[in-house]
C-alpha positions as CSV (number, residue, x, y, z in Angstrom):
1,X,0.0,0.0,0.0
2,X,1.5,3.4,-1.0
3,X,1.5,6.5,1.1
4,X,-1.5,8.0,-0.9
5,X,-3.7,5.0,-0.2
6,X,-2.7,5.1,3.5
7,X,-3.5,8.8,3.6
8,X,-7.0,8.2,2.1
9,X,-7.8,5.4,4.5
10,X,-6.7,7.6,7.5
11,X,-8.7,10.6,6.2
12,X,-11.8,8.5,5.8
13,X,-11.5,7.1,9.3
14,X,-11.1,10.6,10.7
15,X,-14.2,11.8,8.8
16,X,-16.2,8.8,10.0
17,X,-15.3,9.6,13.6
18,X,-16.1,13.3,13.2
19,X,-19.3,12.6,11.4
20,X,-20.4,10.3,14.2
21,X,-19.7,13.0,16.8
22,X,-21.4,15.7,14.8
23,X,-24.6,13.7,14.4
24,X,-25.2,12.6,17.9
25,X,-28.6,11.0,18.5
26,X,-31.3,11.3,21.1
27,X,-30.8,8.5,23.5
28,X,-31.1,7.4,27.2
29,X,-28.1,5.2,27.6
30,X,-27.2,5.1,31.3
31,X,-29.9,7.8,31.9
32,X,-33.0,5.6,32.6
33,X,-34.5,6.0,36.0
34,X,-36.7,3.0,35.3
35,X,-40.2,2.6,36.7
36,X,-40.5,4.9,39.7
37,X,-41.9,3.2,42.8
38,X,-42.5,3.6,46.5
39,X,-40.4,2.1,49.3
40,X,-42.0,-0.6,51.4
41,X,-42.8,1.9,54.1
42,X,-44.8,4.1,51.6
43,X,-42.1,6.7,51.2
44,X,-40.9,7.8,47.8
45,X,-38.0,5.8,46.4
46,X,-35.3,8.2,45.0
47,X,-33.3,7.1,42.0
48,X,-30.1,9.0,41.3
49,X,-27.8,9.2,38.3
50,X,-24.5,11.0,39.0
51,X,-22.4,10.0,36.1
52,X,-23.5,12.4,33.4
53,X,-22.4,15.7,31.9
54,X,-24.1,18.3,29.7
55,X,-22.5,19.9,26.7
56,X,-22.3,23.7,27.3
57,X,-23.5,25.8,30.1
58,X,-26.2,27.5,28.0
59,X,-28.0,24.7,26.1
60,X,-31.3,24.7,28.0
61,X,-31.6,28.5,28.2
62,X,-30.9,28.8,24.5
63,X,-33.8,26.5,23.7
64,X,-36.2,28.9,25.5
65,X,-36.1,31.6,22.8
66,X,-37.9,31.9,19.5
67,X,-35.4,30.0,17.4
68,X,-35.4,27.0,19.8
69,X,-32.2,25.1,20.4
70,X,-29.9,22.2,19.7
71,X,-30.8,18.9,21.4
72,X,-27.1,18.0,21.6
73,X,-26.5,20.8,24.1
74,X,-28.2,18.9,26.9
75,X,-28.9,15.3,28.1
76,X,-32.0,13.2,27.9
77,X,-33.2,11.1,30.9
78,X,-36.3,9.0,31.1
79,X,-38.6,7.4,33.6
80,X,-41.9,5.4,33.6
81,X,-45.0,5.6,35.8
82,X,-47.2,2.6,36.2
83,X,-49.9,4.7,37.6
84,X,-50.7,8.4,38.2
85,X,-48.6,10.3,40.7
86,X,-46.4,13.3,41.5
87,X,-42.7,13.2,40.7
88,X,-40.0,15.3,42.2
89,X,-36.9,16.1,40.0
90,X,-33.6,17.4,41.4
91,X,-30.6,18.5,39.5
92,X,-27.3,19.5,41.1
93,X,-23.9,20.3,39.6
94,X,-21.0,18.1,40.5
95,X,-17.3,17.9,39.8
96,X,-17.4,16.0,36.5
97,X,-16.7,17.6,33.1
98,X,-14.2,19.8,31.4
99,X,-15.8,23.2,32.2
100,X,-15.0,25.4,35.2
101,X,-16.0,23.7,38.4
102,X,-18.8,25.3,40.4
103,X,-20.3,27.3,37.5
104,X,-23.1,25.2,36.0
105,X,-26.6,26.5,36.6
106,X,-28.9,23.5,35.7
107,X,-32.3,23.6,34.3
108,X,-34.7,20.9,32.9
109,X,-37.9,20.4,31.0
110,X,-40.2,17.5,31.3
111,X,-42.2,15.9,28.5
112,X,-44.4,12.9,28.0
113,X,-43.2,10.6,25.3
114,X,-39.8,9.1,24.3
115,X,-37.4,9.5,21.4
116,X,-36.9,6.6,18.9
117,X,-35.5,3.6,20.6
118,X,-33.2,0.8,19.4
119,X,-33.2,-1.0,17.0
120,X,-34.5,2.1,15.2
121,X,-32.1,4.9,14.4
122,X,-32.0,7.6,17.0
123,X,-33.6,11.0,16.3
124,X,-31.3,13.9,15.6
125,X,-31.7,17.6,14.7
126,X,-30.1,17.3,11.2
127,X,-32.3,14.4,10.0
128,X,-34.5,15.6,7.1
129,X,-37.6,14.7,9.0
130,X,-36.5,16.9,11.8
131,X,-35.8,19.9,9.5
132,X,-39.1,19.5,7.6
133,X,-41.2,19.4,10.7
134,X,-39.9,22.4,12.8
135,X,-40.2,26.2,12.2
136,X,-38.0,27.6,9.5
137,X,-34.9,29.3,10.9
138,X,-34.6,27.4,14.1
139,X,-31.2,26.4,15.5
140,X,-32.5,22.9,16.2
141,X,-35.5,20.8,17.1
142,X,-35.7,21.3,20.8
143,X,-38.2,23.6,22.4
144,X,-37.6,23.9,26.2
145,X,-41.0,25.6,26.8
146,X,-43.4,23.7,24.5
147,X,-44.1,20.7,22.4
148,X,-41.6,19.6,19.7
149,X,-40.7,16.6,17.6
150,X,-37.6,15.0,16.2
151,X,-37.0,12.7,13.2
152,X,-34.6,10.0,12.4
153,X,-33.0,8.3,9.4
154,X,-34.1,5.0,7.8
155,X,-33.0,1.8,9.7
156,X,-31.7,-0.6,7.1
157,X,-31.9,-4.4,7.3
158,X,-28.1,-4.3,7.2
159,X,-26.7,-1.4,9.2
160,X,-25.3,1.3,7.0
161,X,-26.3,-0.5,3.7
162,X,-29.2,1.3,1.9
163,X,-29.2,-1.5,-0.7
164,X,-30.3,-4.1,2.0
165,X,-33.8,-2.5,2.2
166,X,-35.5,-0.5,4.9
167,X,-36.3,-2.3,8.2
168,X,-37.9,0.8,9.8
169,X,-38.9,3.9,7.8
170,X,-37.9,7.3,9.3
171,X,-40.5,8.8,11.6
172,X,-41.1,11.6,14.1
173,X,-41.0,11.1,17.8
174,X,-43.2,13.6,19.7
175,X,-42.6,15.3,23.0
176,X,-45.5,16.8,24.8
177,X,-44.5,19.6,27.1
178,X,-45.4,19.3,30.8
179,X,-43.3,21.9,32.6
180,X,-39.8,23.3,33.4
181,X,-37.6,24.5,36.2
182,X,-34.4,26.6,36.1
183,X,-31.7,27.5,38.6
184,X,-31.4,31.2,39.3
185,X,-33.3,34.2,37.8
186,X,-33.8,36.0,34.5
187,X,-30.4,37.5,35.0
188,X,-28.9,34.2,33.9
189,X,-31.6,32.2,32.0
190,X,-33.0,35.1,30.0
191,X,-36.3,36.8,29.5
192,X,-38.5,34.2,27.8
193,X,-42.0,34.0,29.2
194,X,-42.9,30.8,31.1
195,X,-39.6,30.0,32.8
196,X,-40.0,28.7,36.4
197,X,-36.8,30.0,38.1
198,X,-36.0,29.1,41.7
199,X,-34.6,32.5,42.5
200,X,-31.1,31.4,43.6
201,X,-28.3,30.7,41.2
202,X,-26.5,28.2,43.4
203,X,-26.1,25.1,41.2
204,X,-29.0,23.2,42.9
205,X,-32.6,22.9,41.6
206,X,-35.6,20.9,42.5
207,X,-39.2,20.9,41.3
208,X,-42.3,18.7,41.7
209,X,-44.6,17.9,38.7
210,X,-48.1,16.9,39.9
211,X,-50.8,14.8,38.5
212,X,-48.7,12.9,36.0
213,X,-50.5,9.9,34.4
214,X,-49.2,6.5,33.7
215,X,-46.7,6.4,30.8
216,X,-43.2,7.2,29.7
217,X,-41.5,10.5,30.2
218,X,-38.4,12.3,28.9
219,X,-36.5,14.8,31.0
220,X,-34.1,17.1,29.2
221,X,-31.4,18.7,31.3
222,X,-29.0,21.5,30.3
223,X,-27.3,24.7,31.3
224,X,-29.3,27.8,32.3
225,X,-26.8,30.6,31.5
226,X,-28.1,32.2,28.3
227,X,-25.2,34.6,27.7
228,X,-22.6,31.8,27.6
229,X,-23.6,31.0,24.0
230,X,-21.5,33.9,22.9
231,X,-18.5,32.6,24.8
232,X,-18.8,28.8,24.4
233,X,-18.8,28.6,20.6
234,X,-17.9,25.0,19.9
235,X,-18.6,22.7,18.2
236,X,-15.4,20.8,19.2
237,X,-14.6,23.1,22.1
238,X,-17.9,23.0,24.0
239,X,-17.0,22.5,27.7
240,X,-18.9,19.8,29.6
241,X,-20.4,20.1,33.1
242,X,-21.2,17.3,35.5
243,X,-24.8,17.1,36.9
244,X,-26.4,14.8,39.4
245,X,-30.1,14.1,38.6
246,X,-32.6,12.4,40.9
247,X,-36.2,11.4,40.4
248,X,-38.6,10.5,43.3
249,X,-42.2,9.3,43.2
250,X,-43.8,11.5,45.8
251,X,-46.1,9.6,48.3
252,X,-49.8,10.3,48.0
253,X,-51.2,12.1,51.0
254,X,-53.5,9.3,51.7
255,X,-50.7,6.8,52.1
256,X,-48.8,9.1,54.5
257,X,-52.0,9.8,56.4
258,X,-52.7,6.0,56.8
259,X,-49.2,5.4,58.1
260,X,-49.4,8.2,60.6
261,X,-52.9,7.2,61.6
262,X,-51.7,3.6,62.1
263,X,-48.8,4.7,64.2
264,X,-51.1,6.9,66.3
265,X,-53.6,4.1,66.9
266,X,-50.8,1.7,67.8
267,X,-49.5,4.2,70.3
268,X,-52.9,4.8,71.8
269,X,-53.5,1.0,72.0
270,X,-50.2,0.6,73.9
271,X,-51.0,3.4,76.3
272,X,-54.4,1.9,77.1
273,X,-52.9,-1.5,77.7
274,X,-50.3,-0.1,80.0
């Protein structure tokens, strides 16, 4: 093999790697809270994922404005409810990532619905279905304050081989907006109407979403510092920031009341016997 052939092979390999990074797909790998449940004593069981980072400190805030945002600038998590209930979500920055420690201001949006799951191709902003089904001029498919959808590419019978025939045709996955929460104030997350800020930019955020019905849910977590988009310009240089995310099924008042009532009756019974 001469040097020209070697150069071509190396160049193709590099392009393949860059292409794979540039077209990241919506997914939930290592970010699935599973089916949320109660503990045996009726308290809410908390599931925590502390191994993830978000790309950029502005991704969520940027997706609150009129031209939406890039889904790659945050992380997707998921959970399932087997029945109706209230769910508390907490996000807190940690020491992971390449960005400056102690600066991430987290935010999240909750949606019913999931993105395309394996063996289908994952959805991504640059898929033609995505582009054709979002407003013209948007930066990406993701809307942090409303409903949105994302498309995928065909899934072939043999991966990467269009001549093998289509196993799954491309389709849209729909995300129905439920609500949001953001760390801090409009001074950091911007002036968009409908943002639920916690008033303190301290890297910690918690919110409870009430009256959720049985089904599958997607949680999108990102940075809430709107102005950083003029500083963190990427795409290969976007810093990453560690975030610990927890989900808890909040006990129903009736369950808590029954437990307290049972303890009270037991105490009264013991007092009378003594």
